[in-house]
C-alpha positions in Angstrom: 8.5 11.7 64.0 8.7 12.6 60.0 8.4 9.5 57.3 11.5 8.7 55.5 11.3 7.9 51.9 14.0 6.4 50.3 14.4 7.7 46.6 15.5 5.0 44.2 18.3 5.3 41.6 16.9 3.7 38.9 13.1 4.8 38.9 11.8 4.1 35.6 13.7 0.8 35.3 11.9 -0.6 38.2 8.9 0.9 36.5 9.6 -0.7 33.1 10.5 -4.0 34.7 7.2 -4.2 36.7 5.6 -3.9 33.5 7.6 -6.4 31.9 6.9 -8.7 34.9 2.9 -7.9 34.8 2.9 -8.3 30.9 4.7 -11.8 31.4 2.0 -12.9 33.9 -1.0 -12.0 31.7 -0.2 -13.6 28.6 -1.0 -17.4 28.2 0.1 -18.3 24.7 2.5 -15.9 24.4 4.4 -17.4 27.4 3.7 -21.0 26.4 5.5 -21.0 23.5 9.3 -20.7 22.7 11.3 -17.6 22.8 14.0 -16.2 20.7 17.4 -16.0 22.8 19.1 -12.7 23.3 22.2 -14.2 21.4 20.5 -15.3 18.4 19.9 -11.4 17.7 23.4 -11.2 15.8 24.5 -8.7 18.6 22.3 -5.7 17.8 21.1 -4.1 21.0 18.3 -2.1 19.0 15.8 -2.7 16.6 13.3 -1.0 14.7 9.4 -2.6 13.5 10.4 -3.9 10.4 13.6 -5.5 11.3 13.9 -9.5 10.8 15.7 -12.1 12.5 16.3 -15.7 11.9 15.6 -18.8 13.4 16.9 -22.4 12.1 14.5 -25.3 11.8 16.9 -28.9 11.9 16.9 -30.5 9.2 15.3 -34.4 8.7 17.2 -37.1 7.2 15.9 -40.8 5.8 18.2 -43.4 7.3 19.7 -45.5 4.7 19.1 -49.2 5.7 20.1 -51.8 3.2 23.8 -51.1 2.9 26.8 -50.0 4.9 28.2 -48.2 1.7 27.0 -44.4 2.2 27.7 -43.5 -1.5 24.1 -43.1 -2.6 22.7 -42.5 0.1 24.7 -39.2 1.1 21.7 -36.6 1.6 22.2 -32.8 1.5 21.8 -30.7 4.4 18.7 -28.9 4.6 18.3 -26.5 7.6 15.7 -24.5 6.8 15.6 -20.7 8.8 12.1 -19.5 10.0 12.2 -15.6 9.5 10.7 -13.8 12.8 9.9 -10.4 11.5 9.7 -7.8 14.0 6.8 -6.4 12.5 4.1 -5.9 15.3 3.9 -3.2 18.1 1.9 -2.5 20.7 2.2 0.9 22.5 0.5 2.9 25.2 1.2 6.3 25.6 0.2 8.1 29.0 1.0 11.3 30.9 3.6 10.3 33.6 5.5 13.2 35.1 8.8 12.6 37.0 7.9 12.6 40.6 5.8 9.5 40.3 9.0 7.6 39.6 11.1 9.5 42.4 10.5 7.5 45.5 10.0 3.3 45.9 6.8 4.2 46.9 6.0 6.4 44.0 7.3 3.5 41.8 4.8 1.1 43.4 1.8 3.4 43.4 2.5 4.2 39.6 3.1 0.7 38.8 -0.4 -0.2 40.4 -2.3 2.8 38.7 -1.1 3.2 35.4 1.5 0.3 34.5 -0.4 -2.9 35.4 -3.7 -1.6 33.7 -1.4 -0.9 30.5 0.4 -4.1 30.9 -3.1 -6.0 31.0 -4.3 -4.3 27.7 -0.9 -4.8 25.7 -1.4 -8.6 26.8 -5.0 -9.1 25.3 -4.0 -7.4 22.4 -0.9 -9.4 21.9 -2.6 -12.6 22.6 -5.5 -11.8 19.9 -2.8 -11.1 17.3 -0.9 -14.0 18.1 -3.7 -16.9 18.0 -4.7 -15.2 14.8 -1.3 -16.0 13.3 -1.3 -19.4 15.1 -4.8 -20.5 13.6 -3.6 -19.0 9.9 -0.3 -20.9 9.8 -1.9 -24.5 11.1 -3.3 -27.0 9.0 -3.8 -29.7 11.4 -7.6 -29.7 11.5 -10.3 -31.8 13.8 -13.6 -31.2 15.3 -16.5 -30.3 13.7 -17.6 -27.1 12.6 -20.5 -25.8 14.4 -20.4 -28.4 17.3 -19.2 -27.8 20.6 -19.1 -31.3 22.0 -15.5 -31.7 22.5 -15.7 -35.2 23.8 -12.4 -37.1 24.1 -12.6 -38.7 20.7 -12.5 -34.7 19.4 -9.6 -34.1 21.6 -7.5 -37.0 21.2 -8.2 -36.3 17.7 -5.7 -33.3 17.9 -3.4 -35.5 20.0 -3.1 -38.2 17.1 -2.5 -35.3 14.5 0.4 -34.0 16.3 1.6 -37.7 17.2 1.7 -38.0 13.4 4.1 -35.7 12.9 6.2 -36.9 15.6 5.7 -34.1 17.9 7.3 -34.6 21.1 5.0 -35.8 23.7 5.7 -32.9 26.5 5.1 -29.5 27.1 1.8 -29.6 24.9 -1.1 -27.3 25.5 -4.7 -27.2 24.4 -6.2 -23.5 24.4 -10.2 -23.5 24.3 -12.5 -20.8 24.8 -15.0 -20.7 27.7 -17.7 -22.3 25.6 -15.4 -25.3 24.4 -13.6 -25.5 28.2 -17.4 -25.9 29.8 -18.2 -28.4 27.3 -15.0 -30.3 27.6 -14.7 -30.3 31.2 -18.5 -31.5 31.7 -17.8 -34.5 29.5 -15.0 -35.3 31.7 -16.5 -35.0 35.4 -14.1 -36.3 37.9 -11.0 -37.0 35.7 -9.4 -33.3 36.3 -6.5 -33.7 38.8 -6.9 -30.9 41.4 -3.6 -31.0 43.1 -2.5 -27.6 45.0 -0.2 -26.9 42.7 -2.7 -26.7 39.9 -5.4 -25.3 42.2 -3.4 -22.2 42.7 -3.4 -21.5 38.9 -7.1 -21.8 38.3 -7.8 -18.3 38.7 -5.0 -18.3 35.6 -7.6 -19.9 33.3 -5.7 -23.3 33.6 -8.0 -26.1 33.9 -5.7 -29.3 34.4 -4.3 -32.0 32.6 -6.4 -34.5 30.2 -6.1 -36.5 27.1 -2.3 -35.6 26.5 -2.6 -31.9 26.9 -2.5 -28.8 29.9 -5.6 -27.1 29.5 -6.1 -23.4 29.5 -9.5 -21.3 29.3 -9.0 -18.2 27.3 -11.4 -15.9 25.3 -8.8 -15.0 23.0 -8.8 -18.0 20.4 -9.7 -16.5 17.5 -12.5 -17.2 14.8 -12.2 -18.4 11.1 -14.6 -17.1 8.9 -14.9 -18.7 5.5 -15.2 -17.2 2.2 -18.0 -17.7 -0.3 -16.4 -20.8 -1.7 -19.2 -22.3 -4.0 -18.9 -24.7 -7.0 -16.9 -27.9 -7.2 -13.5 -27.0 -6.7 -10.5 -29.3 -8.8 -7.0 -28.7 -9.3 -6.1 -27.1 -12.2 -3.3 -28.6 -14.0 0.0 -30.3 -12.8 1.5 -28.9 -9.7 5.6 -28.9 -9.5 7.4 -30.3 -6.8 8.0 -28.0 -3.5 4.8 -25.8 -4.9 3.6 -23.0 -2.4 0.7 -22.3 -4.9 -2.1 -24.3 -6.0 -4.0 -24.0 -9.2 -7.7 -24.3 -8.6 -10.7 -24.0 -10.9 -14.6 -25.1 -11.0 -15.2 -22.5 -8.2 -18.1 -20.0 -8.6 -16.4 -16.9 -10.6 -15.9 -14.3 -7.7 -16.2 -16.5 -4.9 -13.3 -16.3 -2.2 -11.2 -18.9 -0.4 -10.3 -17.0 2.6 -6.7 -17.2 4.6 -6.8 -19.9 7.1 -9.5 -22.6 5.1 -8.2 -25.8 5.2 -8.7 -28.2 2.7 -7.4 -31.8 1.4 -6.6 -33.1 -2.4 -8.4 -36.3 -3.4 -5.3 -38.7 -3.7 -2.8 -36.7 -1.8 -1.8 -38.7 1.7 0.8 -37.6 4.3 3.7 -39.4 4.8 5.6 -40.6 8.3 8.1 -37.3 8.4 11.2 -40.1 8.7 10.4 -43.3 7.2 8.5 -41.4 4.2 6.0 -44.6 4.4 2.4 -43.9 3.3 -0.1 -43.0 5.7 -4.2 -43.4 5.4 -4.5 -39.9 6.5 -5.3 -37.2 3.4 -2.7 -34.3 4.3 -4.3 -31.3 4.9 -3.4 -27.9 3.8 -4.3 -24.2 5.0 -4.8 -21.3 2.5 -1.8 -18.5 3.4 -3.7 -15.1 1.7 -7.0 -14.5 0.8 -8.2 -16.0 -3.3 -10.8 -14.6 -5.5 -11.8 -16.4 -8.3 -12.3 -15.0 -11.8 -13.9 -17.0 -14.3 -13.9 -19.9 -11.4 -10.0 -20.0 -11.7 -7.7 -18.7 -9.1 -4.0 -19.6 -8.0 -4.0 -20.6 -4.4 -1.1 -19.8 -1.9 -1.1 -22.6 0.4 1.0 -24.6 3.3 2.9 -27.2 3.7 4.8 -26.7 0.1 4.0 -30.1 -1.3 6.8 -32.4 -1.7 6.4 -35.6 -3.1 9.7 -36.5 -4.1 11.7 -39.0 -2.0 14.0 -37.1 -0.1 13.7 -35.3 3.6 11.4 -32.6 2.7 8.8 -35.2 1.2 5.3 -34.7 2.9 2.7 -36.8 0.4 2.8 -39.9 -1.2 1.8 -37.8 -4.6 1.8 -34.6 -6.2 -2.1 -33.7 -6.8 -2.9 -34.9 -9.8 -5.3 -32.6 -12.6 -8.6 -32.7 -11.7 -8.1 -33.9 -8.2 -10.7 -32.8 -5.8 -10.3 -30.3 -3.6 -12.2 -30.7 0.0 -13.0 -28.0 1.9 -12.9 -28.9 5.9 -13.6 -25.5 7.7 -17.7 -25.4 7.7 -20.1 -23.7 5.9 -19.6 -20.5 3.1 -19.6 -17.1 5.1 -19.5 -18.6 8.4 -17.3 -18.3 11.5 -16.2 -20.8 13.7 -14.2 -20.6 16.8 -10.7 -22.4 16.4 -9.0 -23.8 19.6 -5.5 -24.3 19.8 -3.8 -28.1 20.4 -0.1 -27.4 20.0 3.2 -28.1 21.2 5.5 -24.9 22.5 7.9 -25.0 19.9 5.6 -25.1 17.1 5.6 -21.3 17.3 8.5 -18.8 18.1 8.5 -15.4 19.6 10.9 -12.5 20.0 10.7 -9.0 21.8 13.4 -7.0 21.1 14.7 -4.0 22.7 13.8 -0.6 20.4 16.6 1.8 19.6 17.4 3.6 22.7 17.0 7.7 21.7 18.9 10.3 23.1 18.6 13.1 24.5 15.6 12.6 25.9 14.0 13.1 29.4 14.3 9.0 30.1 14.8 5.3 28.5 14.6 2.4 29.8 14.3 -1.1 28.8 13.7 -4.4 30.8 13.4 -7.6 30.0 11.4 -10.6 32.2 11.6 -14.4 31.0 11.7 -13.1 27.1 9.1 -10.4 27.1 10.8 -7.1 26.6 9.0 -3.6 27.4 11.1 -0.5 26.2 9.8 2.9 28.1 10.7 6.7 27.1 9.6 9.7 28.2 10.0 13.3 27.3 8.5 16.7 27.4 6.0 17.6 24.6 6.5 21.3 23.7 3.4 21.6 21.8 1.2 21.0 25.2 4.0 21.1 27.7 2.6 17.6 29.2 5.7 15.0 29.9 4.6 11.7 28.0 5.7 8.2 28.7 5.2 5.8 26.5 5.3 1.6 26.8 6.3 0.0 23.4 6.5 -3.7 23.2 8.0 -4.6 19.9 7.6 -8.3 18.6 7.8 -10.9 16.2 5.6 -14.3 16.3 5.5 -17.1 13.5 5.5 -20.8 12.5 8.6 -22.6 13.4 7.1 -26.4 13.2 3.2 -25.8 12.5 2.7 -29.3 11.9 3.0 -29.8 15.7 -0.3 -27.5 16.4 -3.9 -28.4 15.5 -7.3 -26.7 15.0 -10.0 -27.8 17.2 -12.9 -26.1 15.5 -16.1 -25.2 17.1 
């Protein structure tokens, strides 16, 4: 008796959905962080690379405690917005003709032979790029450069950094490379819960839960390489309220600070995010763009912006004084160190968007699975007489609450 194989009405759509599902299943960081909902896209259905969408950051108010008369305590509502630039794309182009998506068997075969390897490659590239963004935006810094000890105290230092910034207790994850993961697990023999639910996830790099975090092993955490540094860096002159740049001198001329370098400033302590009471912890800052020192001086872009005024944005006890010492924390000059990441899922946000659907092509399909969108276009190439299929992921990934993340350096 002859076989009967059903044709499918939407082979390309099923293929795209299978790729989106495979991509989502292979993402760790990108699956973990918050996603931007479609209703935040202002109703736009087709985007192009370079478009920007915005997500709101809730305001923080300072409670009034000394009087029921609110006249002097009325505060401006400052609802900040975080830009998510759709400036990142991942594309795989392949030869995939129309017959390979004609039936349900064809779709399954094509997904296994072509779609899954493509999705896995895209996942690796996306994760690496997004870990780089997390590293460069995160100024909380713990651990010891050049060490893979990862004692309980090391990880708890990251937990403390998040707690001091009022990070919610749940939905926290620690991403470790294999060296860090091995050392940390060895230091906690017998402490990880091996329930059936967790055991199912071991194959995906999920180690377990300890020290307030779910632990995931990944080889895609980034390495930060310090600049040539050198000299005795000092604050040069006065710093304005709300400044996102800092004048620094005392560095050997021609030397550099690289993006992602973390430092503290003498006399500049962090404050409690709500009460604004001074803490005993120096506020940490991160360099947000490479800086080269000319004549020993440079204007360095930094995060967070520096607020010492008595308002909801205040984050430090005082603006840095002229000649205040700048202490670099990220290790030896011109040396690279792995940057493992402890974070809350809302510290960063990701959006993947549907691309504009071109007209007059052989096929076009867009599918989304759990906030991960894959776009497929197939058409005939008259130059080569080949049918070319391209898979595209257009996305943005950026910090929303970077204070809810910490780098655990190795």
